[in-house]
C-alpha positions in Angstrom: 0.0 0.0 0.0 1.4 3.4 -1.0 2.2 5.7 1.9 0.4 9.0 2.3 2.8 11.8 2.9 2.5 14.9 5.0 4.4 17.8 3.4 6.2 19.8 6.1 8.1 23.1 6.0 10.6 24.1 8.7 11.0 27.5 10.1 14.4 27.4 11.9 15.0 30.2 14.4 18.1 30.6 16.6 16.2 29.3 19.6 13.0 27.6 18.2 12.2 25.6 15.1 8.6 25.2 13.8 7.5 22.2 11.8 4.5 23.4 9.8 2.0 21.2 7.8 2.0 23.3 4.7 -1.5 22.3 3.5 -3.2 22.3 6.9 -3.6 25.8 8.3 -3.0 26.0 12.0 -1.2 22.7 12.3 2.3 23.8 13.4 4.3 22.9 16.5 7.8 23.9 17.7 10.7 22.6 19.6 14.1 24.0 20.7 16.4 24.4 17.7 19.2 22.7 19.6 17.2 19.5 19.8 17.1 19.3 16.0 14.5 19.3 13.3 13.2 15.9 14.3 12.0 17.2 17.7 9.8 19.8 16.0 8.5 17.2 13.5 7.7 14.8 16.4 5.9 17.6 18.1 3.9 18.3 15.0 3.0 14.6 14.5 1.9 14.3 18.1 -0.8 16.8 17.5 -2.3 14.9 14.5 -5.2 13.5 16.7 -6.0 17.0 17.9 -5.9 18.5 14.4 -8.1 15.6 13.2 -10.9 17.1 15.3 -10.6 20.3 13.3 -10.6 18.5 10.0 -13.6 16.4 11.0 -15.5 19.6 12.0 -14.7 21.1 8.6 -15.8 18.0 6.8 -12.3 17.7 5.2 -10.7 14.2 4.8 -7.7 13.8 7.0 -5.0 11.1 7.3 -3.7 11.3 10.8 -1.1 8.6 10.1 0.5 10.3 7.1 4.3 10.1 7.0 6.0 13.5 7.3 8.5 14.6 4.7 10.3 18.0 4.7 9.7 19.8 1.4 11.2 23.2 2.3 13.0 25.1 5.1 13.9 28.7 5.8 15.6 30.8 8.5 13.3 32.0 11.3 13.0 35.4 12.8 12.8 37.0 16.2 9.1 36.2 16.1 9.9 32.5 15.6 12.1 32.5 18.7 9.3 34.3 20.6 7.1 31.4 19.8 5.0 32.2 16.8 5.2 31.2 13.1 6.4 34.1 10.9 8.1 33.0 7.7 6.4 33.0 4.3 7.2 30.2 1.9 7.0 29.9 -1.9 3.9 27.7 -1.5 2.2 30.8 0.0 2.3 32.8 -3.3 -1.1 33.6 -4.9 -2.2 31.1 -7.4 -5.0 31.0 -10.0 -7.1 28.3 -11.5 -9.8 25.9 -10.3 -7.4 23.7 -8.3 -6.0 26.6 -6.4 -9.5 28.0 -5.8 -10.7 24.6 -4.4 -7.7 24.4 -2.1 -8.3 27.8 -0.7 -12.0 26.9 -0.1 -10.7 23.8 1.8 -8.3 25.8 3.9 -10.9 28.5 4.7 -13.3 25.7 5.8 -10.6 24.5 8.2 -10.2 28.0 9.6 -13.9 28.3 10.1 -13.8 25.0 12.0 -11.0 26.3 14.2 -13.0 29.4 15.0 -16.1 27.5 16.0 -14.2 25.0 18.1 -12.2 27.7 19.9 -15.3 29.4 21.1 -17.0 26.2 22.1 -14.0 25.2 24.1 -13.7 28.6 25.7 -17.4 28.7 26.5 -17.2 25.4 28.3 -13.9 26.1 30.1 -13.6 27.5 33.7 -12.6 31.1 33.9 -9.5 30.4 35.9 -6.9 28.4 34.0 -3.9 26.6 35.5 -0.9 28.9 35.9 2.8 28.2 35.4 5.2 27.7 38.2 5.6 31.5 38.6 1.9 32.2 38.3 2.1 33.4 34.7 -0.6 33.0 32.1 -4.0 34.3 31.1 -7.4 33.2 32.3 -10.1 32.1 29.7 -11.7 35.5 29.0 -8.3 37.1 28.6 -7.2 34.3 26.1 -10.4 35.0 24.1 -9.7 38.8 24.2 -6.1 38.2 23.0 -7.1 35.9 20.2 -9.8 38.2 18.8 -7.9 41.4 19.2 -4.8 39.8 17.6 -6.9 38.6 14.7 -8.3 42.1 14.2 -4.7 43.2 13.7 -3.7 40.3 11.5 -6.5 40.7 9.0 -5.3 44.1 8.0 -2.7 42.2 6.0 -5.4 41.0 3.7 -7.2 44.4 3.5 -9.8 43.8 6.2 -10.1 46.9 8.5 -12.2 46.7 11.6 -12.4 49.3 14.3 -11.9 48.1 17.9 -15.0 46.4 19.3 -16.1 44.4 22.3 -14.5 41.0 21.6 -17.4 39.3 23.3 -19.9 40.8 20.8 -20.4 37.7 18.6 -22.2 39.6 15.9 -19.3 42.1 15.3 -16.7 39.3 15.7 -18.5 37.1 13.2 -18.9 40.0 10.7 -15.2 40.6 10.8 -14.6 36.9 10.2 -17.0 36.8 7.2 -15.0 39.7 5.7 -11.8 37.8 6.4 -13.1 34.5 4.8 -14.2 36.5 1.7 -10.9 38.3 1.4 -8.9 35.0 1.8 -10.8 33.4 -1.1 -9.9 36.3 -3.4 -6.2 35.7 -2.8 -5.3 39.2 -4.2 -1.6 39.5 -5.1 -1.8 43.1 -3.8 -2.4 41.9 -0.2 0.4 42.6 2.2 0.0 39.0 3.5 -0.5 36.3 0.9 -3.8 34.5 1.6 -2.2 31.1 2.4 0.3 32.8 4.8 -2.6 34.7 6.5 -4.6 31.4 6.8 -1.7 29.7 8.4 -0.9 32.5 10.8 -4.5 33.2 11.9 -5.4 29.5 12.2 -2.2 28.7 14.1 -3.0 31.4 16.7 -6.5 30.2 17.2 -5.6 26.6 17.6 -2.6 27.2 19.8 -4.8 29.0 22.3 -7.6 26.5 21.9 -5.2 23.7 22.9 -3.8 25.9 25.7 -7.3 26.3 27.2 -7.9 22.6 26.9 -4.6 21.8 28.5 -5.0 24.3 31.4 -8.7 23.7 32.2 
């Protein structure tokens, strides 16, 4: 039986390396660079069951047992070392045609699923989340605020401008996200952020904090 492969790109910072599933927005995990690329890839693969929940919610077929293969790598940035994905890859460039359009629709469906799951998990979580050994970390409402406010900043990269609003106003939040989804599907070469890069960055931030809430509840 032929193996199903998972294409992975590596973002190598001085301190942290991210392994990123190129075709699956939001599925990216990191490890210390000194521990080698394999540590980041192992971290990525270990989250396959959790990402499968997102894919199932989106109605997108997903092979949790796919074998990772590195298809590209690039130097990271200070943002990488801070703990967030930051690098753009050639695969992120705008593309035209029916196949490219269908792929964007699939990726936007995954982002929509991530949004829905994030708020379901946050709504069900206790307000107080477990703190680190020095007491650091946000509680649930603060995580939600951080995710939505960061997103409002991110989407400027694809031409969506939204004035500050109450992050708990679901109607305003969802209106911004509808504009975001529409802009992503356009994949305009004039965007400051290519659509696939924006998808990866937004979805990663949502899922990283979704999983944080789950782990700290």
